C-alpha positions in Angstrom: 0.2 0.0 0.2 2.9 2.2 0.7 4.4 1.6 -2.8 1.0 2.4 -4.3 0.7 5.9 -2.3 4.2 6.6 -3.5 3.4 5.8 -7.1 0.2 7.8 -6.7 2.4 10.9 -5.5 4.7 10.6 -8.1 2.2 10.4 -10.9 0.3 13.2 -9.1 3.5 15.2 -9.4 4.1 14.2 -12.8 0.4 15.3 -13.7 1.2 18.7 -12.1 4.4 19.2 -13.7 3.0 18.1 -17.1 0.0 20.6 -16.5 2.6 23.4 -16.0 4.5 22.3 -19.1 1.0 22.5 -20.9 0.2 26.0 -19.4 3.5 27.3 -20.2 3.5 26.0 -24.0 -0.1 27.4 -24.1 1.1 30.6 -23.1 4.0 30.6 -25.5 1.7 29.6 -28.3 -0.5 32.5 -27.7 2.4 35.1 -27.5 3.3 33.5 -30.9 -0.1 34.0 -32.0 0.2 37.6 -30.8 3.4 38.2 -32.6 2.1 36.5 -35.8 -1.0 38.9 -35.7 1.1 41.8 -35.1 3.6 40.8 -38.0 0.6 40.3 -40.4 -0.5 43.8 -39.7 2.8 45.2 -40.2 2.9 43.4 -43.8 -0.5 44.5 -44.7 0.6 48.2 -43.7 3.7 47.8 -45.6 2.2 46.4 -48.7 -0.4 49.1 -48.7 2.4 51.9 -48.3 4.3 50.2 -51.2 1.6 50.4 -53.3 0.8 54.1 -52.3 4.3 54.7 -52.9 4.4 53.1 -56.3 1.1 55.3 -57.2 2.6 58.1 -56.4 5.7 57.5 -58.4 3.8 56.6 -61.2 1.8 60.0 -61.0 5.0 62.0 -60.4 6.1 60.2 -63.6 3.2 60.9 -65.6 3.0 64.5 -64.5 6.7 64.9 -65.4 5.9 63.5 -68.9 2.9 66.0 -69.4 5.2 68.6 -68.3 7.8 67.8 -71.1 5.0 67.5 -73.6 3.8 70.9 -72.9 7.2 72.4 -73.0 7.7 70.9 -76.4 4.4 72.2 -77.8 5.2 75.5 -76.3 8.4 75.6 -77.7 7.0 74.9 -81.1 4.5 77.8 -80.7 7.1 80.2 -79.7 9.6 79.1 -82.6 6.6 79.3 -85.2 4.5 82.2 -84.1 6.7 84.7 -81.9 9.7 84.5 -83.4 8.8 85.6 -86.8 6.8 88.5 -85.4 9.9 89.5 -83.3 12.2 89.0 -86.2 10.0 91.4 -88.2 10.1 94.2 -85.3 13.7 93.6 -84.3 15.0 93.4 -87.9 13.1 96.1 -89.2 15.0 98.7 -86.9 15.2 102.1 -88.4 15.7 104.8 -86.1 15.7 107.7 -88.8 12.0 106.8 -89.4 10.9 108.4 -86.4 11.2 112.2 -85.8 13.0 114.2 -83.0 11.2 116.9 -81.1 10.2 120.2 -83.1 13.2 121.9 -81.5 15.5 119.1 -82.8 16.0 117.5 -79.2 16.2 113.9 -78.4 14.7 113.7 -74.9 11.1 112.7 -75.1 10.9 112.4 -78.9 9.0 109.7 -80.8 12.7 108.6 -81.6 13.6 108.1 -78.3 10.6 106.0 -77.5 11.1 104.1 -80.5 15.0 103.2 -79.9 13.9 102.5 -76.3 10.9 100.0 -77.3 13.4 98.3 -79.9 15.8 97.7 -77.1 12.9 95.9 -75.1 11.8 94.0 -78.1 15.5 92.9 -79.1 16.1 91.7 -75.5 12.7 89.8 -75.6 13.8 88.3 -78.9 17.1 87.0 -77.5 15.3 85.6 -74.7 13.0 83.6 -76.7 16.0 81.9 -78.1 14.7 81.9 -81.6 16.7 79.2 -83.7 14.9 78.9 -87.0 14.0 82.6 -87.7 16.7 85.1 -89.2 16.0 88.6 -88.6 14.5 90.4 -91.5 16.9 93.1 -92.9 16.2 96.7 -92.2 14.9 98.6 -95.2 17.1 100.4 -97.5 16.1 103.7 -98.9 16.3 103.6 -102.7 
């Protein structure tokens, strides 16, 4: 009987020990599940962030391409329409075609205004960067 009690106690101790091991394993498994859930959430946010970043990158690329296309069209418009007009104005420069003041002075005369305006137009023509348009030669008096 004594032997039976001892075996019973040993079995009871083993059962308690196994119960503690099972509790520890259950706790560890629950912690693993929590970590896995957090990891999955972080993974989803990472994928979502990568998709948003890729979308932003594609949008930025599209905007840059559209800007490039607009720049090319604007350059064509400048070269084909504004440059010839400015070439006529700048190339047709003839200050003698404007008169001086009635007393012969230069200040405030039509000629001074003409020369001042020609300088403005000449700078604008240079800033346009006209490459396909040559200046119209000035008139020559016969």
